[in-house]
C-alpha positions as a LaTeX table, in Angstrom:
\begin{tabular}{lrrr}
\hline
Residue & $x$ (\AA) & $y$ (\AA) & $z$ (\AA) \\
\hline
Unk1 & $-17.34$ & $-2.88$ & 2.22 \\
Unk2 & $-16.01$ & $-1.00$ & $-0.37$ \\
Unk3 & $-16.22$ & $-1.91$ & $-3.74$ \\
Unk4 & $-12.72$ & $-1.88$ & $-5.81$ \\
Unk5 & $-12.48$ & $-1.68$ & $-9.84$ \\
Unk6 & $-9.32$ & $-2.67$ & $-11.40$ \\
Unk7 & $-8.60$ & 0.00 & $-12.94$ \\
Unk8 & $-7.78$ & 1.76 & $-9.40$ \\
Unk9 & $-4.81$ & 2.91 & $-7.90$ \\
Unk10 & $-3.28$ & 1.57 & $-4.84$ \\
Unk11 & $-3.38$ & 5.31 & $-3.81$ \\
Unk12 & $-7.62$ & 5.15 & $-4.92$ \\
Unk13 & $-7.95$ & 3.10 & $-2.68$ \\
Unk14 & $-6.07$ & 4.31 & 0.35 \\
Unk15 & $-8.06$ & 7.48 & $-0.33$ \\
Unk16 & $-11.41$ & 5.72 & $-0.57$ \\
Unk17 & $-10.35$ & 3.73 & 3.27 \\
Unk18 & $-7.67$ & 5.01 & 5.05 \\
Unk19 & $-8.24$ & 3.37 & 8.51 \\
Unk20 & $-7.65$ & $-0.33$ & 6.90 \\
Unk21 & $-5.86$ & $-2.80$ & 9.22 \\
Unk22 & $-5.22$ & $-5.82$ & 6.04 \\
Unk23 & $-4.26$ & $-4.94$ & 3.01 \\
Unk24 & $-3.94$ & $-7.86$ & 0.76 \\
Unk25 & $-3.82$ & $-6.48$ & $-2.73$ \\
Unk26 & $-2.52$ & $-9.67$ & $-5.45$ \\
Unk27 & $-4.17$ & $-8.76$ & $-8.34$ \\
Unk28 & $-1.62$ & $-7.38$ & $-11.24$ \\
Unk29 & $-4.19$ & $-4.41$ & $-12.86$ \\
Unk30 & $-4.49$ & $-2.42$ & $-9.55$ \\
Unk31 & $-1.59$ & 0.44 & $-10.02$ \\
Unk32 & 0.78 & 0.47 & $-7.28$ \\
Unk33 & 3.20 & 3.73 & $-8.01$ \\
Unk34 & 6.95 & 4.22 & $-6.45$ \\
Unk35 & 5.44 & 5.98 & $-4.21$ \\
Unk36 & 2.74 & 3.08 & $-2.61$ \\
Unk37 & 4.99 & 3.53 & 0.91 \\
Unk38 & 5.01 & 7.10 & 0.91 \\
Unk39 & 1.00 & 7.47 & $-0.23$ \\
Unk40 & 0.81 & 4.44 & 2.87 \\
Unk41 & 2.23 & 7.09 & 4.92 \\
Unk42 & 0.28 & 10.41 & 4.26 \\
Unk43 & $-2.95$ & 8.75 & 3.80 \\
Unk44 & $-3.59$ & 5.41 & 6.10 \\
Unk45 & $-5.19$ & 6.58 & 9.28 \\
Unk46 & $-4.91$ & 3.14 & 10.68 \\
Unk47 & $-3.01$ & 3.23 & 14.08 \\
Unk48 & $-3.61$ & $-1.35$ & 14.28 \\
Unk49 & $-2.13$ & $-1.21$ & 10.07 \\
Unk50 & $-0.55$ & $-4.91$ & 10.60 \\
Unk51 & $-0.03$ & $-6.40$ & 6.95 \\
Unk52 & 0.51 & $-4.67$ & 3.09 \\
Unk53 & 0.95 & $-7.48$ & 0.30 \\
Unk54 & 1.73 & $-5.73$ & $-2.69$ \\
Unk55 & 1.60 & $-6.53$ & $-6.16$ \\
Unk56 & 4.24 & $-3.54$ & $-7.46$ \\
Unk57 & 5.21 & $-3.44$ & $-10.91$ \\
Unk58 & 8.90 & $-2.90$ & $-10.00$ \\
Unk59 & 11.32 & $-3.27$ & $-6.89$ \\
Unk60 & 12.03 & 0.48 & $-8.10$ \\
Unk61 & 10.25 & 2.46 & $-5.55$ \\
Unk62 & 10.75 & 5.19 & $-2.75$ \\
Unk63 & 13.01 & 3.77 & $-0.32$ \\
Unk64 & 13.61 & 6.53 & 1.94 \\
Unk65 & 9.13 & 6.47 & 2.37 \\
Unk66 & 9.74 & 3.29 & 2.83 \\
Unk67 & 11.62 & 3.69 & 6.00 \\
Unk68 & 10.12 & 6.44 & 6.89 \\
Unk69 & 7.22 & 4.26 & 7.74 \\
Unk70 & 8.79 & 1.72 & 9.00 \\
Unk71 & 9.82 & 3.83 & 11.57 \\
Unk72 & 6.64 & 4.35 & 12.77 \\
Unk73 & 4.54 & 1.51 & 12.42 \\
Unk74 & 5.90 & $-2.54$ & 12.78 \\
Unk75 & 5.19 & $-4.04$ & 9.45 \\
Unk76 & 4.88 & $-7.47$ & 7.58 \\
Unk77 & 5.23 & $-6.53$ & 4.21 \\
Unk78 & 5.26 & $-8.69$ & 0.76 \\
Unk79 & 5.45 & $-8.02$ & $-2.10$ \\
Unk80 & 5.34 & $-9.26$ & $-5.15$ \\
Unk81 & 6.81 & $-8.79$ & $-8.73$ \\
Unk82 & 5.41 & $-8.86$ & $-12.39$ \\
\hline
\end{tabular}
């Protein structure tokens, strides 16, 4: 299993592990940019990705990429702010 460090970003995690089926990142010290839907769409190659839980700093993210992501995959997405 890949070891992750608190100073990593969500994008770096996806680059290291592009075939994740479940993403559960509740720690606020993992940086999640407002491009997380685009990063997920571009970098995750898992056909069976079914669950995402992210701690996003705010709800100001690229919703067009989120819509594009949901057109490709049916996901259960949860997020917490702060």
